[in-house]
Structures are given as structure tokens and as C-alpha cells.
All heavy atoms as an XYZ file, in Angstrom:
790
protein
N      31.107    290.171    130.124
C      30.272    291.029    130.936
C      28.944    290.383    131.245
O      28.591    289.335    130.717
N      28.227    291.017    132.126
C      26.899    290.569    132.552
C      25.869    291.027    131.528
O      25.689    292.217    131.304
C      26.605    291.169    133.929
C      25.252    290.763    134.478
O      24.681    289.745    134.021
O      24.754    291.468    135.377
N      25.197    290.070    130.896
C      24.161    290.375    129.905
C      22.853    289.777    130.403
O      22.802    288.607    130.778
C      24.525    289.809    128.529
C      25.823    290.435    128.049
C      23.399    290.070    127.533
C      26.392    289.811    126.798
N      21.805    290.591    130.416
C      20.503    290.165    130.917
C      19.441    290.255    129.821
O      19.418    291.215    129.052
C      20.065    291.051    132.085
C      20.979    291.025    133.275
C      20.911    289.711    134.020
O      19.858    289.112    134.162
N      22.056    289.247    134.484
N      18.582    289.250    129.766
C      17.391    289.271    128.907
C      16.258    289.797    129.787
O      15.833    289.127    130.720
C      17.088    287.871    128.405
C      15.849    287.791    127.580
N      15.351    286.599    127.135
C      15.014    288.732    127.106
C      14.254    286.813    126.436
N      14.031    288.102    126.414
N      15.808    291.005    129.492
C      14.829    291.673    130.343
C      13.498    291.747    129.602
O      13.438    292.222    128.470
C      15.330    293.077    130.731
C      16.620    292.922    131.530
C      14.272    293.850    131.500
C      17.379    294.178    131.746
N      12.462    291.273    130.253
C      11.118    291.309    129.671
C      10.303    292.339    130.433
O      10.188    292.273    131.655
C      10.430    289.932    129.749
C      11.271    288.887    129.008
C       9.017    290.011    129.177
C      10.790    287.462    129.190
N       9.749    293.296    129.690
C       8.919    294.345    130.296
C       7.485    294.187    129.821
O       7.234    293.939    128.633
C       9.420    295.733    129.868
C      10.877    296.072    130.168
C      11.210    297.444    129.598
C      11.128    296.057    131.660
N       6.554    294.343    130.736
C       5.141    294.394    130.356
C       4.867    295.833    129.954
O       5.194    296.770    130.670
C       4.239    293.981    131.509
C       2.763    294.048    131.128
C       1.889    293.125    131.918
N       2.220    291.718    131.820
C       1.922    290.917    130.782
N       1.324    291.400    129.732
N       2.226    289.648    130.812
N       4.265    295.995    128.779
C       4.031    297.326    128.230
C       2.790    297.990    128.812
O       1.824    297.300    129.167
C       3.854    297.233    126.711
C       5.071    296.781    125.925
C       4.694    296.523    124.473
C       6.162    297.816    126.016
N       2.799    299.323    128.862
C       1.570    300.029    129.250
C       0.474    299.755    128.223
O       0.762    299.515    127.052
C       1.978    301.514    129.222
C       3.463    301.530    129.200
C       3.904    300.241    128.605
N      -0.742    299.792    128.671
C      -1.872    299.541    127.768
C      -1.836    300.511    126.588
O      -1.613    301.704    126.750
C      -3.191    299.693    128.532
C      -4.382    299.214    127.736
C      -5.648    299.174    128.566
O      -5.549    298.894    129.778
O      -6.707    299.431    127.997
N      -2.014    299.966    125.397
C      -2.054    300.781    124.189
C      -0.697    301.009    123.541
O      -0.619    301.590    122.458
N       0.393    300.596    124.175
C       1.729    300.774    123.588
C       2.048    299.561    122.724
O       1.980    298.432    123.187
C       2.784    300.929    124.677
C       4.165    301.177    124.141
S       5.359    301.283    125.497
C       6.147    302.810    125.096
N       2.370    299.830    121.466
C       2.707    298.754    120.531
C       3.981    299.123    119.787
O       4.320    300.299    119.670
C       1.570    298.532    119.538
C       0.289    298.151    120.208
N       0.056    296.899    120.724
C      -0.820    298.866    120.465
C      -1.147    296.868    121.269
N      -1.701    298.048    121.129
N       4.681    298.138    119.289
C       5.920    298.344    118.560
C       6.017    297.300    117.457
O       5.256    296.328    117.434
C       7.129    298.219    119.497
C       7.268    296.836    120.089
C       8.027    295.865    119.456
C       6.596    296.494    121.253
C       8.113    294.582    119.983
C       6.686    295.219    121.778
C       7.454    294.271    121.138
O       7.529    293.013    121.651
N       6.965    297.527    116.555
C       7.259    296.548    115.514
C       8.769    296.327    115.471
O       9.537    297.099    116.032
C       6.717    296.974    114.134
C       5.196    296.993    114.128
C       7.264    298.319    113.728
N       9.157    295.284    114.793
C      10.555    294.919    114.697
C      11.385    296.081    114.145
O      10.966    296.773    113.231
C      10.718    293.690    113.797
C      10.078    292.429    114.352
C       8.578    292.326    114.094
O       7.982    293.233    113.497
O       8.002    291.313    114.518
N      12.562    296.268    114.726
C      13.475    297.304    114.263
C      13.412    298.594    115.060
O      14.238    299.476    114.869
N      12.451    298.715    115.956
C      12.329    299.935    116.736
C      13.109    299.840    118.050
O      13.598    298.778    118.422
C      10.856    300.230    117.018
C      10.093    300.604    115.764
C       8.678    301.025    116.074
O       7.936    300.297    116.706
N       8.326    302.212    115.626
N      13.219    300.981    118.725
C      13.897    301.061    120.014
C      12.935    301.574    121.068
O      11.925    302.197    120.746
C      15.087    302.024    119.927
O      16.048    301.534    119.026
N      13.266    301.310    122.309
C      12.473    301.747    123.444
C      13.356    302.637    124.321
O      14.523    302.343    124.545
C      12.008    300.531    124.245
C      11.038    300.767    125.380
C       9.683    301.175    124.823
C      10.896    299.508    126.204
N      12.785    303.707    124.803
C      13.509    304.634    125.671
C      13.186    304.298    127.126
O      12.022    304.203    127.500
C      13.069    306.058    125.334
O      13.745    306.981    126.118
N      14.223    304.104    127.919
C      14.072    303.827    129.352
C      14.637    305.022    130.112
O      15.740    305.486    129.824
C      14.815    302.538    129.758
C      14.684    302.296    131.258
C      14.298    301.344    128.974
N      13.861    305.513    131.070
C      14.289    306.663    131.864
C      14.632    306.158    133.269
O      13.741    305.783    134.035
C      13.193    307.741    131.919
C      12.822    308.161    130.505
C      13.652    308.944    132.730
C      11.364    308.228    130.234
N      15.931    306.116    133.601
C      16.300    305.605    134.918
C      15.888    306.573    136.025
O      15.829    307.782    135.797
C      17.824    305.474    134.840
C      18.236    306.401    133.763
C      17.088    306.510    132.805
N      15.590    306.060    137.204
C      15.205    306.940    138.315
C      16.404    307.727    138.842
O      17.556    307.380    138.591
C      14.687    305.962    139.363
C      15.405    304.689    139.091
C      15.614    304.651    137.589
N      16.104    308.772    139.567
C      17.156    309.543    140.216
C      17.602    310.745    139.407
O      17.031    311.058    138.358
N      18.629    311.388    139.920
C      19.149    312.593    139.273
C      20.627    312.428    138.957
O      21.338    311.672    139.605
C      18.966    313.831    140.173
O      19.602    313.579    141.429
C      17.502    314.150    140.395
N      21.050    313.171    137.964
C      22.443    313.187    137.550
C      23.226    314.029    138.558
O      22.935    315.210    138.732
C      22.539    313.789    136.151
C      23.940    313.761    135.580
O      24.917    313.687    136.358
O      24.055    313.822    134.342
N      24.209    313.448    139.232
C      24.951    314.223    140.235
C      25.719    315.407    139.635
O      26.026    316.365    140.343
C      25.904    313.212    140.862
C      25.931    312.049    139.950
C      24.675    312.076    139.140
N      25.980    315.367    138.353
C      26.734    316.456    137.715
C      25.917    317.734    137.584
O      26.462    318.833    137.629
C      27.229    316.016    136.340
N      24.568    317.574    137.416
C      23.754    318.781    137.205
C      22.477    318.827    138.047
O      21.737    319.802    137.981
C      23.409    318.934    135.717
C      22.637    317.763    135.165
O      21.962    317.045    135.895
N      22.722    317.562    133.859
N      22.185    317.774    138.804
C      21.007    317.758    139.662
C      19.693    317.545    138.938
O      18.630    317.572    139.547
N      19.742    317.320    137.644
C      18.518    317.096    136.859
C      18.236    315.610    136.755
O      19.113    314.769    136.977
C      18.687    317.677    135.456
C      18.834    319.175    135.468
C      18.908    319.695    134.061
N      19.007    321.153    134.085
C      19.474    321.863    133.104
N      19.903    321.287    131.995
N      19.519    323.179    133.197
N      16.981    315.299    136.386
C      16.618    313.900    136.167
C      17.533    313.286    135.105
O      17.977    313.985    134.184
C      15.166    313.783    135.714
C      14.202    314.129    136.816
O      14.533    314.076    138.001
N      12.994    314.504    136.444
N      17.781    311.994    135.240
C      18.588    311.303    134.235
C      17.908    311.387    132.876
O      16.675    311.380    132.781
C      18.784    309.837    134.607
C      19.731    309.627    135.729
N      21.068    309.937    135.653
C      19.528    309.131    136.978
C      21.658    309.637    136.791
N      20.744    309.152    137.624
N      18.713    311.437    131.831
C      18.192    311.460    130.467
C      17.788    310.048    130.055
O      18.355    309.060    130.550
C      19.250    311.993    129.507
C      19.558    313.459    129.743
C      20.587    313.945    128.757
C      20.882    315.418    129.014
N      21.894    315.936    128.109
N      16.824    309.938    129.139
C      16.420    308.614    128.647
C      17.560    307.929    127.900
O      18.393    308.585    127.280
C      15.272    308.916    127.687
C      14.902    310.337    127.919
C      16.055    311.015    128.548
N      17.578    306.608    127.978
C      18.536    305.797    127.225
C      17.757    304.919    126.261
O      16.740    304.333    126.629
C      19.323    304.884    128.162
C      20.582    305.442    128.792
C      20.452    306.727    129.487
N      21.676    307.013    130.264
C      21.693    307.766    131.320
N      20.603    308.328    131.763
N      22.823    307.991    131.957
N      18.248    304.820    125.035
C      17.586    303.994    124.023
C      18.152    302.582    124.031
O      19.365    302.394    124.103
C      17.778    304.589    122.632
C      16.857    305.719    122.234
C      17.210    306.221    120.835
C      15.407    305.310    122.290
N      17.257    301.613    123.942
C      17.636    300.211    123.835
C      16.902    299.599    122.657
O      15.701    299.822    122.480
C      17.267    299.446    125.117
C      18.135    299.834    126.282
C      17.781    300.880    127.122
C      19.334    299.179    126.519
C      18.595    301.256    128.175
C      20.160    299.549    127.575
C      19.776    300.585    128.395
O      20.588    300.949    129.429
N      17.624    298.832    121.860
C      17.007    298.134    120.736
C      16.075    297.057    121.272
O      16.427    296.318    122.198
C      18.064    297.485    119.850
O      18.889    298.459    119.281
N      14.915    296.973    120.675
C      13.951    295.940    121.060
C      14.428    294.606    120.508
O      14.762    294.503    119.331
C      12.541    296.301    120.550
C      12.067    297.571    121.271
C      11.580    295.143    120.747
C      10.774    298.148    120.736
N      14.474    293.593    121.361
C      15.011    292.293    120.983
C      13.927    291.239    120.771
O      14.234    290.057    120.695
C      15.992    291.816    122.051
N      12.681    291.650    120.683
C      11.603    290.680    120.499
C      10.767    291.047    119.273
O      10.832    292.167    118.771
C      10.707    290.622    121.741
O      10.231    291.908    122.081
N       9.987    290.095    118.828
C       9.047    290.382    117.748
C       7.890    291.199    118.304
O       7.739    291.336    119.519
C       8.479    289.096    117.135
O       7.609    288.478    118.093
C       9.578    288.132    116.724
N       7.064    291.711    117.438
C       5.914    292.518    117.867
C       4.946    291.734    118.754
O       4.094    292.305    119.408
C       5.179    293.080    116.661
C       4.486    292.021    115.846
C       3.942    292.544    114.558
N       5.059    292.740    113.630
C       4.954    293.440    112.513
N       3.826    293.984    112.178
N       5.994    293.562    111.727
N       5.099    290.416    118.799
C       4.210    289.578    119.607
C       4.739    289.376    121.024
O       4.052    288.822    121.876
C       3.991    288.233    118.918
C       3.505    288.412    117.506
C       4.323    288.111    116.427
C       2.239    288.944    117.242
C       3.894    288.303    115.132
C       1.805    289.151    115.950
C       2.639    288.826    114.902
O       2.217    289.036    113.609
N       5.963    289.806    121.294
C       6.535    289.681    122.629
C       6.953    288.262    122.956
O       6.805    287.348    122.158
N       7.484    288.089    124.146
C       7.990    286.779    124.557
C       6.890    285.775    124.871
O       7.100    284.584    124.732
C       8.900    286.922    125.777
C      10.274    287.379    125.372
O      10.468    288.589    125.174
O      11.156    286.522    125.234
N       5.749    286.268    125.313
C       4.676    285.323    125.628
C       3.560    285.377    124.588
O       2.473    284.877    124.813
C       4.139    285.537    127.064
C       3.647    286.962    127.274
C       5.201    285.194    128.086
C       3.001    287.177    128.626
N       3.870    285.999    123.448
C       3.009    286.011    122.257
C       1.658    286.673    122.459
O       0.700    286.350    121.761
C       2.835    284.588    121.715
C       4.137    283.850    121.388
C       3.843    282.440    120.927
C       4.951    284.610    120.363
N       1.566    287.607    123.415
C       0.307    288.316    123.612
C       0.377    289.772    123.150
O      -0.595    290.509    123.233
C      -0.136    288.253    125.079
C       0.810    288.999    126.019
O       1.859    289.498    125.568
O       0.491    289.075    127.216
N       1.554    290.199    122.667
C       1.721    291.571    122.194
C       1.821    292.604    123.300
O       1.856    293.798    123.031
N       1.886    292.163    124.558
C       1.926    293.090    125.692
C       3.266    293.114    126.415
O       3.374    293.691    127.492
C       0.816    292.745    126.692
C      -0.546    292.970    126.097
O      -0.776    293.953    125.401
N      -1.457    292.049    126.341
N       4.267    292.454    125.849
C       5.598    292.458    126.454
C       6.627    292.874    125.411
O       6.385    292.775    124.214
C       5.982    291.071    127.021
O       5.995    290.132    125.948
C       5.040    290.636    128.120
N       7.757    293.321    125.894
C       8.877    293.672    125.030
C      10.147    293.169    125.704
O      10.250    293.182    126.930
C       8.943    295.196    124.770
C       9.174    295.966    126.045
C       9.976    295.548    123.731
N      11.085    292.689    124.907
C      12.351    292.196    125.445
C      13.480    293.149    125.097
O      13.547    293.668    123.980
C      12.693    290.827    124.855
O      11.827    289.869    125.354
N      14.355    293.333    126.065
C      15.584    294.088    125.862
C      16.739    293.176    126.249
O      16.660    292.459    127.245
C      15.615    295.335    126.747
C      14.445    296.305    126.643
C      14.615    297.432    127.662
C      14.332    296.856    125.238
N      17.793    293.191    125.465
C      19.005    292.464    125.797
C      20.002    293.525    126.248
O      20.438    294.346    125.448
C      19.501    291.704    124.575
S      20.877    290.629    124.915
N      20.319    293.531    127.537
C      21.092    294.626    128.132
C      22.404    294.097    128.702
O      22.412    293.152    129.495
C      20.283    295.314    129.262
C      21.090    296.420    129.912
C      18.968    295.846    128.721
N      23.488    294.733    128.289
C      24.800    294.426    128.868
C      25.098    295.479    129.921
O      25.060    296.676    129.657
C      25.885    294.446    127.814
C      27.240    294.112    128.415
C      28.286    293.887    127.342
N      29.490    293.352    127.955
C      30.663    293.949    127.881
N      30.801    295.071    127.220
N      31.708    293.414    128.465
N      25.385    295.015    131.110
C      25.709    295.907    132.223
C      26.988    296.683    131.884
O      28.015    296.086    131.569
C      25.916    295.094    133.494
C      26.157    295.923    134.728
C      26.471    295.039    135.921
N      25.415    294.112    136.251
C      24.411    294.369    137.080
N      24.311    295.553    137.653
N      23.501    293.452    137.337
N      26.907    298.008    131.934
C      28.072    298.856    131.649
C      28.898    299.025    132.915
O      28.431    299.591    133.904
C      27.622    300.204    131.111
N      30.092    298.487    132.883
C      31.010    298.586    134.007
C      32.397    298.939    133.471
O      32.758    298.524    132.372
C      31.108    297.260    134.758
C      29.816    296.829    135.401
C      29.946    295.479    136.077
O      30.195    294.493    135.375
O      29.802    295.434    137.299
N      33.142    299.676    134.257
C      34.506    300.022    133.879
C      35.464    299.364    134.856
O      35.314    299.501    136.079
C      34.718    301.539    133.901
C      36.154    301.933    133.713
C      36.721    301.952    132.444
C      36.960    302.250    134.798
C      38.055    302.288    132.258
C      38.290    302.597    134.633
C      38.832    302.610    133.360
O      40.149    302.939    133.184
N      36.414    298.648    134.320
C      37.439    298.016    135.150
C      38.767    298.715    134.894
O      39.175    298.887    133.751
C      37.562    296.526    134.824
C      36.385    295.728    135.314
C      35.261    295.563    134.518
C      36.402    295.156    136.584
C      34.172    294.846    134.985
C      35.316    294.437    137.040
C      34.212    294.284    136.239
O      33.136    293.577    136.698
N      39.434    299.111    135.962
C      40.742    299.737    135.851
C      41.710    298.733    135.230
O      41.852    297.618    135.733
C      41.231    300.158    137.240
C      42.540    300.898    137.176
O      43.574    300.247    136.867
O      42.550    302.118    137.430
N      42.363    299.104    134.122
C      43.250    298.142    133.451
C      44.480    297.753    134.277
O      45.040    296.687    134.064
C      43.660    298.873    132.171
C      43.398    300.310    132.417
C      42.294    300.382    133.438
N      44.852    298.586    135.215
C      46.038    298.276    136.038
C      45.718    297.377    137.217
O      46.492    296.497    137.564
C      46.692    299.567    136.534
C      47.236    300.402    135.395
O      47.794    299.874    134.445
N      47.047    301.702    135.478
N      44.567    297.618    137.841
C      44.217    296.841    139.045
C      43.209    295.741    138.773
O      43.101    294.801    139.552
C      43.633    297.768    140.132
O      42.390    298.308    139.658
C      44.599    298.895    140.479
N      42.441    295.885    137.681
C      41.392    294.904    137.392
C      40.172    295.056    138.269
O      39.278    294.230    138.254
N      40.106    296.140    139.034
C      39.002    296.381    139.965
C      37.960    297.280    139.295
O      38.306    298.253    138.622
C      39.533    297.030    141.267
C      38.397    297.380    142.207
C      40.532    296.110    141.943
N      36.683    296.952    139.510
C      35.592    297.763    138.966
C      35.553    299.116    139.669
O      35.729    299.193    140.883
C      34.259    297.049    139.139
N      35.306    300.166    138.892
C      35.183    301.518    139.437
C      33.699    301.877    139.479
O      33.103    302.152    138.443
C      35.946    302.509    138.566
C      35.917    303.923    139.108
O      35.106    304.214    140.020
O      36.700    304.748    138.611
N      33.063    301.863    140.662
C      31.625    302.116    140.753
C      31.218    303.522    140.323
O      30.057    303.750    139.995
C      31.296    301.870    142.222
C      32.592    301.991    142.943
C      33.663    301.628    141.967
N      32.159    304.456    140.287
C      31.816    305.817    139.862
C      31.620    305.903    138.351
O      31.119    306.904    137.856
C      32.896    306.834    140.287
O      34.118    306.545    139.590
C      33.122    306.802    141.786
N      32.004    304.862    137.633
C      31.892    304.870    136.174
C      30.930    303.817    135.649
O      30.968    303.463    134.484
C      33.268    304.668    135.548
C      34.228    305.796    135.872
C      35.570    305.562    135.224
C      36.522    306.693    135.575
N      37.856    306.473    135.034
N      30.046    303.314    136.512
C      29.103    302.291    136.050
C      27.943    302.942    135.309
O      27.570    304.088    135.578
C      28.601    301.438    137.202
C      27.679    302.135    138.176
C      27.248    301.176    139.258
C      26.146    301.780    140.111
N      25.632    300.827    141.066
N      27.375    302.197    134.377
C      26.251    302.699    133.595
C      25.006    302.853    134.451
O      24.590    301.913    135.126
N      24.405    304.019    134.419
C      23.234    304.306    135.252
C      22.048    303.433    134.851
O      21.461    302.734    135.679
C      22.860    305.802    135.170
C      21.536    306.075    135.866
C      23.956    306.652    135.762
N      21.692    303.451    133.588
C      20.481    302.754    133.166
C      20.694    301.244    133.021
O      19.839    300.466    133.404
C      19.960    303.351    131.864
S      18.239    302.927    131.541
N      21.840    300.836    132.478
C      22.064    299.399    132.318
C      22.106    298.702    133.682
O      21.558    297.608    133.842
C      23.339    299.118    131.531
O      24.487    299.511    132.245
N      22.709    299.335    134.675
C      22.734    298.746    136.012
C      21.351    298.756    136.651
O      20.965    297.809    137.327
C      23.764    299.459    136.891
C      25.156    298.946    136.638
O      25.579    297.964    137.246
N      25.867    299.563    135.709
N      20.582    299.819    136.422
C      19.208    299.872    136.916
C      18.398    298.715    136.338
O      17.701    298.003    137.064
C      18.574    301.216    136.568
C      17.086    301.251    136.697
C      16.483    301.151    137.938
C      16.277    301.393    135.578
C      15.097    301.170    138.067
C      14.900    301.418    135.694
C      14.308    301.307    136.939
N      18.496    298.511    135.031
C      17.737    297.439    134.389
C      18.199    296.063    134.844
O      17.377    295.202    135.162
C      17.853    297.553    132.865
C      17.090    298.701    132.231
C      17.499    298.874    130.766
C      15.590    298.486    132.339
N      19.505    295.853    134.887
C      20.031    294.544    135.277
C      19.750    294.203    136.743
O      19.624    293.037    137.095
C      21.529    294.475    135.002
S      21.948    294.424    133.242
N      19.641    295.216    137.598
C      19.392    294.991    139.022
C      17.909    295.008    139.396
O      17.563    294.720    140.547
C      20.114    296.051    139.861
C      21.628    295.915    139.796
O      22.121    294.818    139.464
O      22.313    296.922    140.069
N      17.041    295.345    138.449
C      15.608    295.471    138.755
C      15.013    294.127    139.166
O      15.304    293.089    138.573
C      14.865    296.023    137.549
N      14.196    294.174    140.182
C      13.510    292.972    140.652
C      12.297    292.697    139.757
O      11.716    293.623    139.186
C      13.048    293.174    142.095
N      11.913    291.428    139.623
C      10.702    291.123    138.861
C       9.510    291.918    139.407
O       9.340    292.046    140.622
C      10.505    289.625    139.081
C      11.890    289.115    139.372
C      12.562    290.221    140.138
N       8.742    292.505    138.506
C       7.582    293.292    138.902
C       7.865    294.759    139.140
O       6.952    295.533    139.422
N       9.126    295.165    139.045
C       9.482    296.575    139.261
C       8.834    297.444    138.180
O       8.671    297.022    137.044
C      10.997    296.750    139.231
N       8.474    298.660    138.558
C       7.888    299.613    137.621
C       8.994    300.487    137.047
O       9.898    300.909    137.777
C       6.849    300.492    138.345
O       5.837    299.638    138.885
C       6.208    301.476    137.390
N       8.895    300.757    135.737
C       9.896    301.572    135.056
C       9.221    302.599    134.175
O       8.124    302.364    133.684
C      10.785    300.693    134.177
C      11.488    299.639    134.938
S      12.513    298.664    133.871
C      13.078    297.468    135.049
N       9.902    303.714    133.966
C       9.413    304.731    133.036
C      10.006    304.450    131.664
O      11.223    304.392    131.513
C       9.827    306.128    133.488
C       9.089    306.561    134.725
O       7.903    306.296    134.876
N       9.784    307.220    135.632
N       9.117    304.266    130.688
C       9.551    304.016    129.318
C       8.824    304.974    128.388
O       7.762    305.507    128.714
C       9.289    302.562    128.873
C      10.072    301.588    129.731
C       7.823    302.218    128.898
N       9.408    305.192    127.225
C       8.787    306.018    126.197
C       9.102    305.383    124.845
O      10.038    304.600    124.707
C       9.312    307.446    126.259
N       8.329    305.753    123.872
C       8.553    305.211    122.535
C       7.399    304.326    122.135
O       6.311    304.474    122.675
N       7.611    303.478    121.232
C       8.868    303.144    120.573
C       9.256    304.221    119.556
O       8.437    305.020    119.143
C       8.556    301.814    119.895
C       7.094    301.896    119.597
C       6.491    302.688    120.733
N      10.532    304.180    119.182
C      11.051    305.122    118.201
C      11.814    304.363    117.141
O      12.259    303.249    117.348
C      11.974    306.178    118.853
C      11.219    307.022    119.855
C      13.177    305.539    119.510
N      11.965    304.992    115.996
C      12.776    304.420    114.924
C      11.963    303.790    113.834
O      10.769    303.543    113.965
N      12.666    303.554    112.745
C      12.056    302.941    111.579
C      11.854    301.460    111.819
O      12.492    300.855    112.666
C      12.915    303.173    110.350
C      13.059    304.654    110.051
C      13.701    304.861    108.725
C      13.750    306.363    108.501
N      13.778    306.729    107.142
N      10.993    300.890    111.052
C      10.704    299.461    111.183
C      11.476    298.674    110.137
O      11.949    299.224    109.145
C       9.201    299.215    111.016
O       8.814    299.616    109.705
C       8.404    299.988    112.035
N      11.605    297.386    110.370
C      12.277    296.524    109.392
C      11.312    296.179    108.279
O      10.149    296.058    108.454
C      12.745    295.238    110.057
C      13.854    295.462    111.032
S      14.375    293.893    111.722
C      16.104    294.205    111.845
């Protein structure tokens, strides 16, 4: 599958430590209920110093969620992951809604 190393610049004052997760809220609404998409948790893949060692970035290692029909081998776009595809398709500099960090530390 498609796996992306995604580096996010954190909002001012947001800090994390190893072992925590970050909540990403994808844009748009859930077609099933018309409400905003629910947040998705992703494990933080960087140290508290971030990728550029300034403490203002966080890394996520994201695998694009896709479903392939076992009979045809064709991807079914109606079953693709909302947030993983949003993150993997995001252009550099894109703005995202995040919350957290959450979870215990190592």
C-alpha cells in the first residue's frame, strides 16, 4: 500500500512527547449522517523535537486506506479511508485541523 511520511507544523503552544497520538479532523461531512467527520487518531512517529529538531513539527506515518475487490482487483472508491486519503493527498503547506496530543507517554 501507499505509505506517506507526513510532517505537520504544530500550532503555537502545542507540544507532545513520545508515545502520544494526534487527532486529525478531516474536512467535509459524513454522507451517512450529514455531520462533520469524526476525528481520527494517529500515532506520533517523531521525537518531541520533531523532524527539524525545533519542537514545532510532528511526523505521522500514514498508510492510505483503500479497499480492493478480491475478485476484480479494482479499488472501490466508495470504501476509501476519509482521513488517510486526505492526509496522503494533502499538498505541502495545506492547513489541517488537529487536536491533542492524547495518550500516555513512554
